[in-house]
N, C-alpha and C positions, 0 to 999 in steps of 0.2 A: 504494500500500500504506500501511496505517496505521502510526503510530509504534510501536505495540505489536508488530505483526507483524515490523517491521524489527528491533526490539530482540531479538526471539526468534531471528530469522535470524542476527543478529550473534553472539549467544551460542552458537548451534549451530555456526556456522562456526569460532569460536575453539576450541571443544571438539574439533572434528574437524580443526583446522588446514587448513581449506578456504580457501586464499588467494584463489582465483578468485571465490568467493562473496562474500567480504568486499570485494574490489575492485569487484564489480558493485554492491553496496549503496552504497558511498560515491562511486562514479564517476557513477552515474546515478539509481538508485532513490530516493535520499534527496532528490533535487531537488524532489520533490513536497511536501516538508515545509516548514513555515515556518522562519524563522531560529531561533526559540526551540526548536522541536523538533529542528532540526539540532544545536544546541548540546547538547541533552539526549542525543541519540543518540551524538554524538562523545564525550561524557563517559562514557556507558555502555560504549562500545567500550574506552576506555582503562582504566577501572576493572576491567572483566572480563578484559582481556588481561593486565594487571599481576597480577591475582589468580590467573590460571591457572598451574599448576605445570609445564605442558608446552608452552605456546604459544611462549614465548621461551626461549632466544635464537635458535632455528632460524629463526623468522619474520623476524628482522633481516636474514637473507641473501636475502630475497625482495624484488625491486624493487617488486612489487605492494603488499606490506605496507608498505614504506617510504613509498610514495606515499599509502597510506591513513593512516599515522601522521602524515605532514606535513599532510594535509587536516584530520584531526581536531584536531590541535594548534592549527590556525588557526581553529577554530570551537568554542571552549570557552566555557562560562559563566564568570562571575567566580571561582567556586570549584568545585573538583572534590574529592569526598570523599577525605580522607586525603592530599591533594595528590598524587594518583595520576599526574597529568601530570608533576610534578617527578620522581617515582620513575621514570617511563618515560624521561624525558630522561637521567637519571643512568645508567640501564641501557644506553641506546644509546651514551652517551659511553664507558662502560667497554668495551662490546663493540667499538666502532670502534678502540679502542686495543689490544685484546687478542684479536682473532679468530685463534685458532691454526689453525683449519681452513683459512681462505683465506690465512693467512700474509701478510696485508696490514694496513697501518695507515692509516686515513683520518682524518688530523688535522683537516682543515677541516670535515668533517661533524661530527666529535666536538665541535669548538669551537662550531659554530653551535647544536648541540643544547643544550650546556651554557649557552651565552649566553642561551638563551630561558627559563631557569628563572625562575619567579615568586618573588621574594624580598621578604617583608614586613619592614620595618625597625622598626616601632614596636609593633604589636599582637602581643604575645607569645601571645595566645590563638589567633591565626590558624594554620591548618595550614601556611601558607607562611612563617611567621616564621623568620628565620635571624639568629643573632647576628653582629656585625660581622666576627669572625675568619672565620666560615664564608663570608660573602658575599665577603670579600676573597679567600679561597682559590679561590672559583669563578672570579673574574675573572683571577686569576693563572694558573690552569689553562687558561683560554681563551686568554690571551696566549701561553702556552708552546706550545700547539698551533698557533696561527697562525704563530708564528715557525718552527716545523718545516716549514711550507709556504712560508716566505719572504713571508707576507702581512703586511708590516710596518705597513701602515695600520690593518688590523683589530687587530693586536696592540697598537698604540699606543693605540687606543680602549679596549681592555680593561684594559691596565695603568694607564691614566689613571683609570679608574673605581676600580680597586683602590687607587690612591694617594689618591683623594678619600675613600674609606672610612677609610683609615689616618689621614689628617689630621683628619677630622671627628670620629672616635671616640677618638683618642689612643692607638691601638695602638702599643706600643713594646717594645723589647727587655726592659724591666724589668717589663712588665705581668704581673700574677699572676692566676690563676684559681682556681676553687673547688678544683681538685685539685692545687694547689700547683706543685711543680717540673715535673710532667709537662705541665701547661698552659703553663708558662713556655717549656719546650723547644719545644712545638708553635708557640707564637707567634714565637719566635726563628727557627725553621726557615721559617715562612711569610714573615717579613720578609726573610730572606736570599733566598728564592725571588723575592720581589717585586723586590728590588734587582737581582738577577741578570737578571731578565726586563726590567726597565726599562733596565738598562745595555745589554743586547743590542738593544733597540728603538732606543735612541739611536745605538748603533754602526751598526745596519743603515740608519738614516736619515741617516748621515754627520754626526751631531752629535757629533763626536769628543771635543771638550773636556769636556762634561758626562759623556760615556760614560767617559772616563778617570778622572774623579773618582769615579764610581759603582763602577767596577771596582776602584779602589784601596781604596775603603771596604770592598768585599766581601773583598778580600784580607786584611783585618785582622779577619775574622770570628772568629778564634781568641780574640779578647778577650771574645766573648760565648758561644761554644759550642765544644765539642770534637767536634761531630757531622760536621764537614767535615775531610777528610784534608788533610795538608799539601801534597800535590801539587796538589790542586784550588785551594788558596789561592795557590800559586805561579803556577798557570795564570791566575788572575784578575789577579795582579800583572803577568804578561806581557801580558795584554790591555790593562791600564792603560797600560803602556809603549807598546804599539802605537798606541793612540788618542791618547796625549799627543804622540807624534811626528807623527801625521797631522793634528793640530789646526792651524788657521791661526795664524800668528805674532801674538802679542799679549802684553801684560803678564800677563794671567791664565794664559796658557799657560806662561809662564816660571815662574810660581808652582807650577803643577801639575808641571812638569818637576822643579822643586826638591824638591817633596814626594816624588816617586817616587825621585829621585836619592838622597835621604837615607835611603831604606828600606834597612835593613841586609841584606835578603834579595835585593837587586838582582843581586848577582854570582852567585847560585844559578841564575839563568835561563840562564847559559852552559851548564849541564849538560842543558838541555832542547832537543832539536833544533829545535823550533818557534820558540824564542825565543833561539837561540844568539847572534845578532848584536845583540839588543835593548839590552843594557846598554851596549855600546860606543857605539852610535848615540846613545842617550839621554844618556850622559855627555858626548859631544862637543857635543850640542845645548845642554845646560844650561850648559856651560863656554864656549860660543860658539867652538867649534873647528870647522874645516872637515870635513865628512863626505865621505869619498872615494867615488868611483864604485863600487868593489868592495864597500864596506860597504853602499851604497845597494842594489845589486843583490841582495846576500845578504838584506837586510832585506825587500825587496820580494817575494822568492820565498816568504816565509812568510805573505803577506797573503791574506785572503779575497777573493772576486771583487768584492764591493761596495766593497772598499777599494782596488781597482785601477782604478776608473773613470777614463776619459780626459776631461779637461776641455776647454773650448772652445779653449784655446791649444795643444792637442795633447799636453800633459803629463799624466801620471797624478797623482793626488792626492799621492802620496808624492814624486814627482819635483818637483812644484811646492813642496811643503812644505820639502824638503831644499834646493831652489834658493834659496828665500827665506831659509832659515836661513843657508846658506853666504854669501849676500849680506851679511847682518848680521855674520857672523863675519869676513868680509873687511874690513868697515868698522872693526873693532876692530884690524886689523893695518895698514891703509893710511889715509892721509889723502886720497889720490886714486889712480886706477888707470885705465889704458886698457882699453876694452872687449875688445880682442883678448887682453890679458893676463888679464882677468877671466874670459873664456870658458875659457881654459886652466886656470885655477884651479878653476872650477866643474866642468869635466869633461864635462858632459852637454848643453851648449848651445853655440850659436855666438854670435858677438859681437852679431848683430842681436837674437837672442832675449834675451840678457843685458841689452841696453839696454832692451828692451821691459819686462822684468820689473822692472828698476831704476826705470823711469819710473812704473810702477804702484805700486810700494812707496813711492816718494817722494810720489806724489799722494794715496795713502790714509793717509799719516802713519806707516806701519810702519817707515820708515827715513828718516833725515835725509840730504839730499844734493842735488846739482844736477848737471845733465848739460851738458857742452860738446859739442854735436853736431859742431861744426867740427873739434875736436881728437879727437873720439871718446873723451872723457875723462869719468870719473865722479868727482866730488868728494864726500867724506863730511863731514858736520858734525852737531852735536847736533840731535836731532829736536825742533824747536820745536812741531810738531803735537801732540806728546804731552807737552809741557811738561817735557821732559828737559833738563837742563843738563849742561855739561861736568863739573861737580863731581859730579853724580849718576852720570854715566857712570863717572867715576873711582872713586867709592865702590863701585859694583857690581863693578868689576874687582877692587878690593882685597878685597871680601867673598868673591868667588869664590876668590881666591888663598889667603886665610886658611882657608877651608873645606878646600881641598886640602892645605894645610900641616898642619892638624889631623889629617886622615886619614893622612897619611904618618907623623906623630908617633905616632899611635895604633898604626899597624902596626909601627913600630920598637919601641915599648914591649912589644907583644904577643910579639915575638920575643926 
């Protein structure tokens, strides 16, 4: 059949919502056409379908039509009039997220459709031109959808593209647009969504330290906008605490613990069931106090599945993190200790596992010490691997004590 007759058949099928006829055209009949004519026919279908007042959204529920749409979107010319292919992708995206009839949400399909938008960066005369804020919004939406399906790799790819746009175009909280304050609020909201999505991606990929920093940054969004309710900000603070506690032991982690510890809203987390034990655990970690087994279990019960992953040594992420922290805390109380005693203090390991963890921490430089295997004894000393001295260790202890003294003094004055 000729190109003209197939185009007429497509138009008639769209007008009558004849899904089988359309499927026949794009499954077999158009195979006789050359590549150029196939692109023209694909463009004709999309333009006509988008312009039809009756074809969509019902057609989106037909597997036949969704196959036709996928086929035609993959065989388009460089430009479709009025960017009709982008219009179609946007409509599918909205439909997959809001199909009230089927009462289902297909996040992954919605994300893939939106990710395929053609977005021109430079030529403002192009039908596909989109300003930076709109392009960034597209990738943030894509990442948000992928996260709903736990597709973290895909989500990371999308949020990385959004971040590239933000960095290359200078989008910021203070950016202003042609319509003044309204534009500012839209930009601020977009940046907060981007940061939230980025933090969730880091969290899902178990990059807990940078995730903690992002979550804490988000929890201070009240400095930029009043569009976020206080409870949501506290939730972000709670997530920052979670990720800070789960982070591997390091100097940077200690700084993040300090940042969150000094947040005056920390105690408010006690009133939220999900974060009820968080402030107590974080306080003990920051002040190098031993976290008890009961506190560990209460904290662990609030974690998401990906935060409960079991490591190669048979410990969960939080068990290993708390174990390493407690090991450092013990080093501030003892100059030496038998592994049998150490295991009793740690609470959740035996002497053999305590020795194994201590050996690893000594070898990677996260704790200074030596092991006497004959005596079954662990000796602590300044960590030369990280260029810490006894004086620096003493200085950190005094700093911690002074901060606590200031808090007590402030509390007494307040009363």
